[in-house]
MDAnalysis code that builds the backbone (N, CA, C; Angstrom):
import MDAnalysis as mda
import numpy as np

u = mda.Universe.empty(330, n_residues=110, atom_resindex=np.repeat(np.arange(110), 3), trajectory=True)
u.add_TopologyAttr("name", ["N", "CA", "C"] * 110)
u.add_TopologyAttr("resid", np.arange(1, 111))
u.add_TopologyAttr("resname", ["MET", "SER", "GLU", "GLU", "LEU", "SER", "ALA", "GLU", "GLN", "GLN", "ALA", "LEU", "LEU", "HIS", "GLN", "LEU", "ALA", "ALA", "ARG", "TYR", "ILE", "TRP", "TRP", "LYS", "THR", "PRO", "ASP", "GLU", "ALA", "LEU", "ARG", "TYR", "PRO", "VAL", "ARG", "ILE", "LEU", "ALA", "GLN", "VAL", "MET", "ASP", "ILE", "GLY", "ASP", "TYR", "GLU", "ASP", "VAL", "GLN", "ARG", "MET", "VAL", "ASP", "ALA", "PHE", "GLY", "ASP", "GLU", "VAL", "LEU", "GLN", "SER", "VAL", "LEU", "ARG", "HIS", "ALA", "GLU", "ALA", "GLY", "GLN", "PHE", "SER", "PRO", "ARG", "SER", "TRP", "ALA", "TYR", "TRP", "HIS", "TYR", "ARG", "LEU", "GLY", "LEU", "ALA", "ALA", "PRO", "GLN", "GLY", "PRO", "ASP", "VAL", "PRO", "PRO", "MET", "PRO", "VAL", "ARG", "ARG", "ILE", "PRO", "ASN", "THR", "GLY", "LYS", "VAL", "SER"])
u.atoms.positions = np.array([
    [6.432, 8.794, 0.586],
    [7.801, 8.312, 0.423],
    [8.593, 9.573, 0.417],
    [9.710, 9.653, 1.356],
    [10.368, 10.697, 1.435],
    [11.575, 10.887, 0.500],
    [12.152, 9.739, -0.037],
    [13.207, 9.720, -0.675],
    [12.881, 9.918, -2.247],
    [13.791, 10.343, -3.051],
    [13.555, 10.515, -4.464],
    [13.376, 9.070, -5.061],
    [12.571, 9.121, -6.016],
    [12.319, 7.706, -6.696],
    [13.227, 7.818, -7.852],
    [13.812, 6.567, -8.156],
    [14.665, 6.315, -9.448],
    [13.878, 6.317, -10.632],
    [14.477, 6.339, -11.718],
    [13.794, 6.395, -12.974],
    [12.929, 5.050, -13.119],
    [13.649, 3.922, -12.639],
    [13.163, 2.659, -12.949],
    [11.773, 2.578, -11.942],
    [11.956, 3.127, -10.674],
    [10.596, 3.147, -9.828],
    [9.568, 4.025, -10.489],
    [9.974, 5.089, -10.961],
    [8.972, 5.902, -11.690],
    [8.305, 5.316, -12.770],
    [8.932, 4.662, -13.628],
    [8.439, 3.886, -14.872],
    [7.546, 2.910, -14.311],
    [7.931, 2.163, -13.237],
    [7.066, 0.924, -12.768],
    [5.725, 1.508, -12.161],
    [5.780, 2.631, -11.327],
    [4.742, 3.222, -10.849],
    [3.820, 3.732, -11.902],
    [4.279, 4.170, -13.028],
    [3.553, 4.635, -14.123],
    [2.797, 3.483, -14.653],
    [3.429, 2.398, -14.860],
    [2.750, 1.081, -15.340],
    [1.651, 0.626, -14.496],
    [1.991, 0.638, -13.214],
    [1.070, 0.046, -12.230],
    [-0.173, 1.119, -12.152],
    [0.237, 2.370, -12.048],
    [-0.985, 3.287, -12.009],
    [-1.964, 3.192, -13.107],
    [-1.455, 2.884, -14.282],
    [-2.448, 2.699, -15.496],
    [-3.201, 1.547, -15.304],
    [-2.771, 0.559, -14.589],
    [-3.525, -0.666, -14.387],
    [-4.348, -0.684, -13.166],
    [-3.881, -0.101, -12.088],
    [-4.616, -0.320, -10.656],
    [-5.187, 0.992, -10.260],
    [-5.111, 2.150, -10.895],
    [-5.656, 3.479, -10.474],
    [-6.447, 3.837, -11.747],
    [-7.346, 3.058, -12.179],
    [-8.091, 3.236, -13.420],
    [-8.846, 4.590, -13.559],
    [-9.259, 5.066, -12.299],
    [-10.100, 6.314, -12.320],
    [-9.392, 7.646, -12.641],
    [-8.080, 7.504, -12.662],
    [-7.107, 8.727, -12.923],
    [-6.159, 8.314, -14.029],
    [-5.631, 9.433, -14.560],
    [-4.686, 9.128, -15.555],
    [-3.364, 8.644, -14.821],
    [-2.364, 7.918, -15.464],
    [-1.169, 7.605, -14.561],
    [-0.407, 8.993, -14.214],
    [-0.384, 9.965, -14.853],
    [0.253, 11.079, -14.476],
    [-0.371, 11.782, -13.201],
    [-1.619, 11.863, -13.103],
    [-2.404, 12.116, -11.930],
    [-1.996, 11.278, -10.720],
    [-2.147, 9.940, -10.996],
    [-1.938, 9.089, -10.026],
    [-0.541, 9.123, -9.470],
    [0.398, 9.491, -10.293],
    [1.916, 9.532, -9.811],
    [2.145, 10.607, -8.673],
    [1.054, 11.527, -8.428],
    [1.389, 12.545, -7.444],
    [1.208, 11.936, -6.138],
    [0.653, 10.571, -6.122],
    [0.486, 9.947, -4.872],
    [0.934, 8.396, -4.908],
    [2.309, 8.422, -5.048],
    [2.845, 7.120, -5.211],
    [2.464, 6.027, -4.080],
    [2.306, 6.468, -2.911],
    [1.952, 5.670, -1.892],
    [0.727, 4.960, -2.110],
    [-0.154, 5.764, -2.706],
    [-1.618, 5.160, -2.990],
    [-1.470, 4.061, -4.042],
    [-0.706, 4.353, -5.025],
    [-0.418, 3.322, -6.056],
    [0.210, 1.967, -5.362],
    [1.136, 2.035, -4.508],
    [1.662, 0.946, -3.885],
    [0.543, 0.149, -2.989],
    [-0.254, 0.995, -2.153],
    [-1.202, 0.383, -1.383],
    [-2.218, -0.286, -2.371],
    [-2.618, 0.252, -3.455],
    [-3.525, -0.594, -4.428],
    [-2.985, -1.718, -4.949],
    [-1.799, -1.765, -5.170],
    [-1.165, -3.066, -5.735],
    [-1.067, -4.085, -4.538],
    [-0.680, -3.465, -3.422],
    [-0.531, -4.511, -2.285],
    [-1.936, -5.124, -2.069],
    [-3.036, -4.356, -2.301],
    [-4.399, -4.806, -1.976],
    [-4.844, -5.745, -3.070],
    [-4.765, -5.384, -4.369],
    [-5.413, -6.052, -5.396],
    [-4.602, -6.596, -6.541],
    [-3.129, -6.282, -6.355],
    [-2.209, -6.669, -7.366],
    [-2.101, -8.122, -7.720],
    [-1.776, -8.489, -9.054],
    [-1.559, -9.877, -9.311],
    [-0.214, -10.161, -8.873],
    [0.126, -11.446, -9.022],
    [1.389, -11.888, -8.473],
    [2.622, -11.277, -9.099],
    [2.618, -11.191, -10.334],
    [3.629, -10.568, -11.210],
    [3.897, -9.242, -10.873],
    [2.801, -8.445, -10.678],
    [2.950, -6.845, -10.456],
    [3.474, -6.752, -8.897],
    [3.008, -7.736, -8.065],
    [3.428, -7.553, -6.650],
    [4.939, -7.835, -6.556],
    [5.373, -8.833, -7.317],
    [6.803, -9.246, -7.195],
    [7.680, -8.058, -7.820],
    [7.227, -7.466, -8.790],
    [7.988, -6.383, -9.422],
    [7.992, -5.205, -8.482],
    [6.849, -4.906, -7.779],
    [6.903, -3.873, -6.868],
    [7.759, -3.996, -5.610],
    [7.729, -5.381, -5.103],
    [8.593, -5.680, -3.946],
    [10.012, -5.580, -4.392],
    [10.426, -6.094, -5.558],
    [11.757, -5.956, -6.063],
    [12.270, -4.540, -6.207],
    [11.374, -3.624, -6.630],
    [11.696, -2.243, -6.843],
    [11.763, -1.361, -5.692],
    [10.880, -1.685, -4.599],
    [10.740, -0.756, -3.553],
    [11.222, -1.395, -2.300],
    [11.297, -2.596, -2.059],
    [11.733, -3.250, -0.917],
    [10.772, -3.381, 0.330],
    [11.002, -4.177, 1.310],
    [10.130, -4.232, 2.433],
    [10.004, -3.060, 3.188],
    [11.126, -2.321, 3.430],
    [11.088, -1.147, 4.253],
    [9.966, -0.113, 3.754],
    [9.961, 0.200, 2.396],
    [8.985, 1.027, 1.970],
    [7.399, 0.522, 2.073],
    [7.338, -0.705, 1.805],
    [6.177, -1.361, 2.015],
    [5.557, -1.460, 3.431],
    [6.522, -1.657, 4.274],
    [6.094, -1.555, 5.692],
    [5.561, -0.216, 6.004],
    [6.325, 0.846, 5.506],
    [5.739, 2.284, 5.680],
    [4.446, 2.466, 5.101],
    [4.154, 1.986, 3.981],
    [2.794, 2.038, 3.411],
    [1.652, 1.438, 4.372],
    [1.977, 0.294, 4.955],
    [1.088, -0.308, 5.867],
    [0.989, 0.474, 7.139],
    [2.081, 1.098, 7.626],
    [1.994, 1.814, 8.883],
    [1.173, 3.156, 8.718],
    [1.204, 3.769, 7.427],
    [0.497, 4.998, 7.249],
    [-0.829, 4.823, 6.348],
    [-1.251, 3.531, 6.432],
    [-2.385, 3.255, 5.443],
    [-3.657, 4.083, 5.884],
    [-4.543, 4.297, 4.995],
    [-5.841, 5.173, 5.177],
    [-6.903, 3.903, 5.296],
    [-7.876, 4.395, 6.051],
    [-9.112, 3.596, 6.095],
    [-9.619, 3.257, 4.775],
    [-9.915, 2.022, 4.453],
    [-10.574, 1.624, 3.252],
    [-9.430, 1.231, 2.218],
    [-8.047, 1.362, 2.513],
    [-7.086, 1.100, 1.392],
    [-6.842, -0.344, 1.413],
    [-7.097, -1.277, 2.273],
    [-6.843, -2.575, 2.372],
    [-7.973, -3.272, 2.656],
    [-8.177, -4.562, 2.183],
    [-9.166, -5.510, 2.490],
    [-8.629, -6.242, 3.733],
    [-9.522, -6.677, 4.644],
    [-8.957, -7.444, 5.794],
    [-7.937, -8.552, 5.432],
    [-8.264, -9.255, 4.339],
    [-7.300, -10.383, 3.826],
    [-5.844, -9.893, 3.454],
    [-5.838, -8.686, 2.808],
    [-4.582, -8.176, 2.278],
    [-3.882, -7.478, 3.418],
    [-4.711, -6.877, 4.419],
    [-3.906, -6.318, 5.664],
    [-3.162, -7.325, 6.420],
    [-3.961, -8.420, 6.608],
    [-3.258, -9.625, 7.293],
    [-2.121, -10.136, 6.528],
    [-2.285, -10.352, 5.245],
    [-1.178, -10.917, 4.452],
    [0.118, -10.180, 4.641],
    [-0.042, -8.856, 4.340],
    [1.144, -8.037, 4.294],
    [1.808, -7.770, 5.608],
    [1.069, -7.909, 6.697],
    [1.579, -7.887, 7.969],
    [2.529, -9.095, 8.254],
    [2.026, -10.161, 7.779],
    [2.740, -11.306, 7.985],
    [3.880, -11.564, 6.972],
    [3.653, -11.147, 5.720],
    [4.609, -11.184, 4.722],
    [5.888, -10.310, 5.076],
    [5.493, -9.151, 5.481],
    [6.646, -8.196, 5.865],
    [7.300, -8.280, 7.297],
    [6.776, -9.161, 8.058],
    [7.365, -9.592, 9.316],
    [6.857, -8.530, 10.456],
    [5.803, -7.926, 10.164],
    [5.324, -7.034, 11.208],
    [4.325, -7.672, 12.116],
    [4.029, -8.964, 11.825],
    [3.243, -9.873, 12.772],
    [3.694, -11.272, 12.460],
    [3.441, -12.216, 13.402],
    [3.962, -13.503, 13.160],
    [2.827, -14.436, 13.915],
    [2.582, -15.616, 13.347],
    [1.491, -16.512, 13.882],
    [1.773, -16.732, 15.461],
    [3.143, -16.778, 15.758],
    [3.287, -16.985, 17.231],
    [3.738, -15.783, 18.044],
    [3.751, -14.670, 17.293],
    [4.119, -13.360, 17.835],
    [3.001, -12.346, 17.958],
    [3.434, -11.182, 17.606],
    [2.331, -9.963, 17.765],
    [1.223, -10.233, 16.858],
    [0.052, -9.836, 17.335],
    [-0.997, -9.958, 16.318],
    [-1.080, -8.926, 15.338],
    [-1.819, -9.179, 14.269],
    [-1.885, -8.087, 13.277],
    [-2.725, -6.900, 13.944],
    [-2.300, -5.660, 13.725],
    [-2.943, -4.560, 14.290],
    [-4.279, -4.400, 13.709],
    [-5.185, -3.655, 14.411],
    [-6.496, -3.391, 13.692],
    [-6.327, -2.599, 12.394],
    [-7.244, -2.693, 11.566],
    [-7.266, -1.870, 10.307],
    [-7.525, -0.499, 10.657],
    [-6.999, 0.330, 9.804],
    [-7.190, 1.939, 10.064],
    [-8.702, 2.151, 9.992],
    [-9.229, 3.091, 10.631],
    [-10.597, 3.462, 10.619],
    [-10.668, 5.047, 10.321],
    [-11.748, 5.467, 9.892],
    [-12.038, 6.955, 9.707],
    [-12.529, 7.448, 10.974],
    [-12.123, 8.586, 11.486],
    [-12.726, 9.085, 12.667],
    [-13.306, 10.414, 12.078],
    [-14.603, 10.679, 12.647],
    [-15.382, 11.825, 12.242],
    [-15.038, 12.856, 13.410],
    [-14.331, 13.927, 12.967],
    [-13.829, 15.018, 14.074],
    [-15.112, 15.401, 14.858],
    [-14.742, 15.808, 16.054],
    [-15.659, 16.434, 17.010],
    [-16.953, 15.586, 17.321],
    [-16.912, 14.232, 16.955],
    [-18.159, 13.447, 17.258],
    [-17.787, 12.249, 18.031],
    [-16.491, 11.890, 17.919],
    [-16.151, 10.544, 18.618],
    [-16.641, 9.322, 17.881],
    [-17.198, 9.592, 16.665],
    [-17.743, 8.547, 15.816],
    [-16.670, 7.873, 14.988],
    [-16.742, 6.712, 14.544],
    [-15.798, 6.008, 13.671],
    [-16.672, 5.366, 12.532],
    [-16.087, 5.653, 11.292],
    [-16.780, 4.926, 10.304],
    [-15.907, 4.035, 9.418],
])
């Protein structure tokens, strides 16, 4: 995220980090706000997802998808968010392939 976060967005990210990035403290997780958003997009409950959408908007969430790392989304969440955010449509462009991890200098994908 390139723009500054509002106090409300920071407070929400802190709450979401405590819930969805359980292996780090919320303060540690806040160093990577995009990771928090991706985690909520992947496994968040309805209420948390709605709060996130209201606070950050579609444009930010589209950016999260476009810059996703391998393993951040399940296939189901990947497809859902592409349809939900208008990046794919049943009669339009297909959902792009999920990100993969490339092993440098080998040509292998994991």
